[in-house]
C-alpha positions in Angstrom: 1.2 2.8 -18.8 4.8 2.3 -19.2 6.3 1.4 -15.8 9.8 1.7 -15.1 12.0 -1.4 -14.3 12.3 -0.6 -10.7 8.5 -0.3 -10.4 8.0 -3.4 -12.0 10.5 -5.3 -9.9 8.8 -3.9 -6.5 5.5 -5.1 -7.9 7.1 -8.5 -8.4 8.5 -8.5 -5.0 4.9 -7.8 -3.5 3.4 -10.6 -5.5 6.0 -13.1 -4.3 5.8 -11.9 -0.8 2.3 -12.3 -0.6 2.3 -15.8 -2.4 4.8 -17.0 0.2 2.0 -17.5 2.9 -0.4 -19.8 0.8 2.4 -21.7 -0.5 3.8 -22.3 3.0 0.3 -23.4 4.2 0.2 -25.8 1.2 3.5 -27.2 2.0 2.5 -27.9 5.5 -0.5 -29.8 4.6 0.8 -31.9 1.7 4.7 -31.3 1.6 7.1 -29.6 -0.9 7.2 -32.0 -3.7 3.5 -32.5 -4.4 3.1 -28.7 -4.3 6.1 -27.9 -6.5 5.0 -30.5 -9.1 1.3 -29.6 -9.6 1.5 -25.7 -9.0 3.9 -25.7 -11.9 1.4 -27.6 -14.1 -1.4 -25.3 -12.9 0.7 -22.3 -13.8 1.6 -23.6 -17.2 -2.1 -24.3 -17.9 -3.0 -20.8 -16.7 -0.4 -19.3 -19.0 -1.2 -21.3 -22.0 -4.9 -20.0 -21.7 -3.8 -16.6 -21.4 -1.5 -16.8 -24.4 -4.2 -18.4 -26.5 -7.0 -15.7 -25.7 -4.6 -12.9 -25.5 -1.9 -13.5 -28.1 -4.1 -15.6 -30.3 -1.4 -18.3 -30.4 -2.5 -21.9 -31.2 -1.2 -24.9 -29.1 1.1 -25.7 -32.3 2.4 -22.2 -32.6 3.7 -22.1 -28.9 6.0 -24.8 -29.6 6.9 -23.8 -33.4 7.4 -20.1 -32.7 10.5 -20.1 -30.3 13.8 -20.9 -31.7 15.9 -23.9 -30.3 18.1 -21.4 -28.1 14.9 -20.1 -26.4 14.1 -23.8 -25.4 17.5 -24.4 -24.4 18.2 -21.4 -22.1 14.5 -20.7 -20.8 14.2 -24.5 -20.3 17.2 -24.6 -18.3 16.1 -21.6 -16.2 12.8 -23.3 -15.6 14.5 -26.6 -14.3 17.0 -24.6 -12.1 14.8 -21.9 -11.0 11.5 -23.4 -10.6 12.0 -27.2 -10.4 15.2 -27.2 -8.0 15.1 -23.7 -6.4 11.4 -23.4 -5.6 11.4 -27.1 -4.3 14.3 -25.9 -2.0 12.7 -22.7 -0.9 9.3 -24.3 -0.2 11.0 -26.6 2.1 13.0 -23.9 3.8 9.5 -21.8 4.4 7.9 -24.9 5.9 10.9 -25.8 8.3 11.9 -22.3 9.1 8.8 -20.1 8.6 8.2 -17.4 6.1 10.3 -14.6 8.1 13.6 -16.5 8.1 13.0 -18.4 5.0 12.3 -15.2 2.9 15.7 -13.7 4.2 17.7 -16.3 2.5 16.4 -14.9 -0.8 18.9 -12.1 -0.3 21.6 -14.5 -1.5 20.2 -14.5 -5.0 21.4 -11.2 -6.2 25.1 -12.4 -5.4 24.4 -15.6 -7.4 22.9 -13.3 -10.2 25.8 -11.1 -10.1 28.4 -13.6 -10.5 26.6 -15.5 -13.0 25.6 -12.3 -14.9 29.4 -11.2 -14.9 30.2 -14.7 -16.4 27.6 -15.3 -18.8 26.3 -11.8 -19.7 29.6 -9.5 -19.2 27.7 -7.4 -16.5 30.1 -5.7 -14.2 31.0 -6.9 -10.8 33.7 -4.9 -8.7 34.9 -4.8 -5.0 31.8 -2.7 -4.1 29.6 -5.4 -5.4 31.6 -8.0 -3.4 31.1 -5.7 -0.2 27.3 -5.5 -0.7 27.1 -9.3 -1.1 29.1 -9.7 2.2 26.9 -7.3 4.1 23.8 -9.0 2.8 24.9 -12.5 4.0 26.0 -10.8 7.3 22.5 -9.9 8.2 21.1 -13.3 7.1 23.8 -15.1 9.5 22.8 -12.8 12.2 19.1 -13.6 12.2 19.8 -17.3 12.0 22.0 -17.2 15.1 19.7 -15.1 17.0 18.4 -16.8 20.2 15.6 -14.4 20.8 14.4 -14.6 17.2 14.5 -18.4 17.4 12.5 -18.4 20.5 9.9 -16.1 18.8 9.6 -18.4 15.8 9.4 -21.8 18.1 6.3 -20.2 19.7 4.4 -20.4 16.3 5.7 -23.9 15.3 9.2 -23.0 13.3 12.7 -24.1 14.3 16.3 -23.2 13.2 16.4 -26.5 11.2 19.8 -27.0 9.5 18.1 -28.7 6.6 15.8 -25.5 6.2 18.9 -23.3 6.2 20.8 -25.5 3.7 17.7 -25.7 1.5 17.1 -21.9 1.7 20.6 -21.2 0.6 20.3 -23.6 -2.4 16.9 -22.2 -3.3 18.2 -18.6 -3.5 21.3 -19.5 -5.4 19.2 -21.4 -8.0 16.8 -18.7 -8.4 19.6 -16.2 -9.1 21.0 -18.4 -11.7 17.6 -19.2 -13.2 17.0 -15.4 -13.9 20.3 -15.0 -15.6 19.5 -17.9 -18.0 16.0 -16.2 -18.4 17.5 -13.1 -19.6 20.1 -14.9 -21.8 17.2 -16.8 -23.4 14.9 -13.7 -23.9 17.4 -11.2 -25.0 20.7 -12.1 -26.3 19.7 -13.3 -29.6 18.3 -11.7 -32.7 14.8 -13.3 -32.4 13.3 -11.8 -29.2 10.7 -13.7 -27.5 7.5 -12.2 -25.9 7.8 -12.2 -22.0 4.6 -14.4 -21.4 5.8 -17.0 -24.1 9.1 -17.2 -22.1 7.3 -17.8 -18.9 5.4 -20.6 -20.7 8.6 -22.3 -21.8 10.1 -22.1 -18.4 7.1 -23.6 -16.7 6.8 -26.4 -19.4 10.3 -27.6 -18.7 9.9 -27.0 -14.9 6.8 -29.0 -14.5 8.0 -31.8 -16.9 11.3 -32.0 -14.9 9.3 -32.2 -11.5 7.2 -34.9 -13.0 9.9 -37.0 -14.4 11.7 -36.9 -11.3 8.6 -38.0 -9.4 8.1 -40.7 -11.7 11.7 -42.2 -11.6 11.5 -42.0 -7.9 8.4 -44.0 -7.8 6.5 -41.2 -6.1 4.0 -40.1 -8.9 1.1 -41.7 -7.3 1.8 -40.5 -3.8 2.7 -37.2 -4.9 -0.6 -36.9 -6.7 -3.1 -38.3 -4.5 -3.1 -35.4 -1.8 -3.5 -32.7 -4.6 -6.1 -34.6 -6.4 -8.2 -35.5 -3.4 -7.8 -32.0 -2.1 -6.2 -33.5 1.2 -6.5 -30.9 4.3 -8.0 -28.5 1.8 -4.7 -27.6 0.1 -6.0 -26.5 -3.3 -7.3 -22.8 -2.5 -3.7 -22.3 -0.9 -2.0 -23.8 -3.9 -4.3 -22.0 -6.5 -3.8 -18.7 -4.5 0.0 -19.1 -4.3 0.3 -20.1 -8.1 -1.7 -17.0 -9.2 0.5 -14.7 -7.2 3.9 -16.6 -7.7 4.7 -18.3 -11.0 2.0 -16.4 -13.0 2.0 -12.8 -11.8 5.2 -12.7 -10.1 7.3 -14.5 -12.5 5.7 -12.7 -15.5 6.5 -9.5 -13.9 10.1 -10.6 -13.0 10.9 -11.2 -16.7 9.4 -7.6 -17.6 11.8 -6.2 -15.1 14.9 -8.0 -16.1 14.1 -6.6 -19.7 14.4 -3.1 -18.3 17.4 -3.8 -15.6 20.5 -5.6 -15.2 20.0 -9.0 -13.7 21.8 -8.3 -10.6 19.9 -4.8 -9.9 16.4 -6.7 -10.5 17.4 -9.6 -8.4 18.6 -7.2 -5.6 15.0 -5.5 -5.6 13.5 -8.8 -5.5 15.7 -9.5 -2.3 13.8 -6.9 -0.6 11.0 -9.6 -0.2 12.0 -10.1 3.6 10.8 -6.3 4.4 7.5 -7.1 2.8 7.3 -10.7 4.7 8.0 -9.3 8.0 4.6 -7.2 8.7 2.5 -10.0 6.8 4.0 -12.6 9.0 2.8 -10.7 12.0 -0.5 -10.4 10.5 -0.8 -13.9 9.4 1.1 -15.9 12.1 1.1 -13.5 15.0 4.9 -14.2 15.0 6.7 -11.5 17.0 8.9 -9.3 15.2 12.2 -9.0 17.3 14.5 -6.2 17.2 17.1 -8.4 15.5 14.8 -9.3 12.8 14.3 -5.7 12.0 18.1 -4.9 12.1 19.0 -8.1 10.1 16.6 -7.2 7.5 18.0 -3.7 7.4 21.6 -4.8 7.2 20.6 -7.2 4.3 18.8 -4.2 2.8 22.0 -2.0 3.1 24.0 -4.6 1.2 21.2 -4.8 -1.3 21.4 -0.9 -1.9 25.3 -1.2 -2.2 24.7 -3.8 -4.9 22.2 -1.4 -6.9 24.9 1.4 -6.6 27.9 -0.5 -6.9 28.9 1.2 -10.3 28.7 4.7 -8.7 31.6 4.2 -6.4 
């Protein structure tokens, strides 16, 4: 079945929106650093097994088939998008909750648009800038909403400044990481299969996370809660890993092979609209009028970004 880029991007967003909730639960139990470190390793192992049985690649071929530029750009993408970006996002979700934390992902299209313009020659105009500005306005409105803040506080989440900062940084890193992924896969004569590209991204991402943990002297303290299944975190981490780094990320790379990076990232930014009803079901977090309107304002900005070349 040959799905369109838009459909694949929507499926990506659905996987990520569902994955936020088990990851949020795991982060609350063991912290963002251990979660990020070991879910990257777990995802890399799963992708390695898939490539071995599906594509028939040996472990040696996984390293020798890609060209050096594949490792360079996809490796950078993994470190920036996964190691740094997802760590920041998990911290934001843990502090702010999935509803507001997910809304900060709408900053990613702006980052993808700007970096795509610089690195890939993709177009940017005043309409695109307007779309980015409207999206940011929606996020700021929900962040400052006192009614929504009170609703979030009732289920244990606050408007923590650290959470806001980490949410912004995470979204920017994810936008940049996606551009680097497309550059690594598509802008040279030797094309790399999508699953293999995911494998490289995860390889560099989990290595970077483990190296930072080792240099910071936290390798043992980060490993212990995972290896002992502290507070029953492993089922949540495993489910989030399947939905996020395995299914979601693989679909996202398929999407950017069919769409401009900024358009794909824009569809991914619809994630808050998926998260709102799920948050109501999972956490019984009240959906305020401000939350709905803020999401739709951000959505308008997203749609303007998609159609920016039509104006």
